[in-house]
Steps between C-alpha positions, in 0.01 A plus 500: 500500500219712354265592210285221354509197740429204268661165464765335725866555594789257551812598692847347443786495758838329446378294202174377656151635405175505702168382372284776359393741776161674472507885477265532802721272723558610865853536647454164670418329166796659320725395784369147486571470121857637541583274794407197293820563316808309628707814456297694755458384862337795683377839381273782628264686273299816561284713253474873492251720313198424287129527593463127529685393804719186490479469113816446297366715216290815524388756243672773711814299549628255769856479631602160638798503739670159500757446779729198475535376864735201453654559156785724623725734304440687171256261344408514127188680385164330449375474139149468383292345217157652423208292382235763393134418539364725212682542177693826479437599862795452737585625845805727532764331722833632631757343740736718698823354680816603660392824661282645220164641603155421377373719217148507647615561859849652517496469878525121459848398409648158433798388710816315394562207732830518698465211739766231448418165353794343675578132572408437867436871532870559548454368853566132457690225309349297217549124531524425133445130556151564641418850378433606858614811683704465820422830667765693693435537876232756564315442170216274401259429218280789383167530318685644194332839526829677612329631815708310756208267560552129580354250247565175321704620197822365649694805383662628829321831426372569853666580837417245766266627770660573836833478334753777566673495168780720619608216733521259210747715317809691611472873446733698263524866567528732197622848582264662242199288604227614741477152656683174529426285193469118547614258236452122517756308706533132434741209511622472140439176312852501371654491855288346775782574752505875431216591737229767451608817334331784323501429128687183589808717561561543127269792412412856595167598654337769286260766630207318335570203728643285232840332469743603236699174457869466421566352150462130516219507757116529461178473684306742706749453781806408276462153634571328178788472264443606134528229236680588177288606205527446124321531174185285515477187289124505490290793625268773389666712240648828609663761283865491576685680217525241221392215729163391631625299795489651850856565611452495881300174558608315818690187414420581133143376561635140485590437859394526859654771722630384842459831680682375798829485321429686179560207267301361207389146473467455116230280351551229763277245330669484156837665562476685171635831628816604669704801619466701822195671355378212282570703192670209303413160371655224701715233340470123538659368817585130538483446876779751564664548160374786286473397137598142605856623555553518126428871437405822669180704527521787254282787390387562141759784485769251590370242257527767229863561581565131475315461173770676287397539137750435241499741208368319189752682279797583724484223756559763769362473853185717535398546869125487563358768729170435682500717807219760469196285470290446821578131508877527426611453860189329634435196286768239576575147407787248522797595275653155456880436503665466164784286397831693544614406151517236234852396607464501876664207680381572858310179587394653831297763314121458534487536124696168453279211400756221453640267434640656181758779505284750294170431663430850647156655454274770636234455780146580395140502620310744722675354800833422338455139595541356153789506257554511129686205347803521274444575134644366181460409138244245390708203394242404234526814297777662307619855549799743490692696757469875513795678338574874537780708350673808644687725254763705691693770326735654759866544599467582872275491800248238602129416475256348748273201420188383679242233425140479628556785742797353678654764728777590516606439143839363400781723371679395182813697394542571126801281471356193668567161349227246414548292821473813706173605336354158543603494869357831569158419338481177691560688831161667453238328722272474197738308276660168571657388174581683175733437204679813387687531167649802314458577132607804298248685289581300196380190682834325543545315832755680710484301821861527589673588827622821359161639388321765714128554552518841339720634227522777248239447232300255711516154645205249499454322831281200443317379810317170500286435806545138607308482828228763456224380273236659279478842325714712739508872551809678367801560721496858630823690432606835646789634290518845660860432623617364171708695248285382208161340469309167514183349365335169553280283281320172515664259255296187578173498682496242777243233439574246766224482757547612857216324680469332839637145511568535127136391430618154586419483868261611774600777733457431876439854611531417868872437461575646158631164354407355158357146499626395151290280278622151431809511272609854603762652720665825592651668198812697427555860372685367190263306275681299230361578152231258384540277802292405807663756719751439770482410871569814711438701811198711389242283687262561212421160337666626192692179407307199355636144511565303184209287615274778377572389140233239559190580277287529821649842546392650173185657379416754236623786720851350507520397141762764408729401786448131423603502134779751589662271758471192273665689213204443257504724209160648397357490153312828431229518238391839374126519447330811348142553626314791342823688450644439844816302545466226769783280615423144607744251643500121477 
């Protein structure tokens, strides 16, 4: 520091800044200001040059040599902020580090620190529960200066007085070394019965008196087992290709490492994480059953494979791939069991709700402990079944049909009769009941035993969905093995509702059974036209008793169904209001 000595100076080290230091400060005063920082414990400062002894700044230049006594290793450079005393007049300040020499006095060189900043000074074991070092035999606490002097730092950085360190360790002789080199010999934490051994018997003693541990072991004496690492869930950002998460965090930074056996205890308080390295979300466990026994723990990548999209135009299965994102195989949840099909009759299945034959539904909820209830058509509204038509023009081969992603599809030969087509469609797990008829392109009904599903010039296959309600996706047809071609169209859009308990009951999600409202009961697939429905095995509350003809059941929302069931004809009056036709009924 030289030239005009006006104003004050503040020094910054590792993010902390001193109070302003006078330009005529002595070495002791500068040392005092710096040691007030929590990032500096002990330093030593000497001044060289200048006519005014012991002054930080001098007109002829002062060189301040700052030695870090307890901050070991290659420490970052000091920085400064100048607060000039007179406008336009500033001292000239330069800082030299890492072996560079002073510009004023080339004989004075800076020095890069090479002392280790090692846990327990590489001569002890850290008790992570207390944060204290357990020193190897022959070593004790030092004063932190790295001079083999005893102190109260608790770092195992000094050799005990009157201790023959070579007695504490076995000697390993290296042919190329000038002397025997001792390495720490301890009883390993992972095997108390193993006895004392150099580097715990699982490492090599190097010439610098450190242990080179076999993979799977760590510690200054290889006395610990290594816990698995993973990409950190939460940590300081670190550039790692296209990811900011650290990839080598012990227990993925969400668990405690048991260094005695090398295992991770993941988030013991909340049980949110799982895996040998705590790198995955845990799933709900009901006492001993994962996902309540009604599902399995699955990753987002696995969920994506289950969530098959159905092509909006073709109806084809479109697999979903989600495997490259960072959370694809880490974020997990319960993937609940699904009903095996709409026609399943296995009453021992966990998807069976009972007591009706078709009461099979999926499990739901984050823990798969709740169930959906059977669905059906609202008995107070009127609607139509979905009707689709396949036109097949072929004289040989076969085509495959699937519905709502059912896999495998069913194979229908070109010369199949109507009962064969109906049987094959109803064998799909996504269809329980359809009505199939044939018609030629002219529209004439050709449902005879001799007619085939395909013929030269085309054959219409009319498919009415009896059990599946609502506006349904098109059947998916693969005609690549057919000598001819097919196409499919929607003839009638399904308008019957497909809602839980047919909107006439309350779903008990704990057991997946509908509690039907008074006057309602389980309905059937076949709904007689313009009637109250039929008693059946759907378990959906889709049938309503004749007692529901009582006026207490009706309100304005059910007016259409009410007059329809009673056979009342409506009078329609046309009213023109400002040019708009409006229909009113009486």
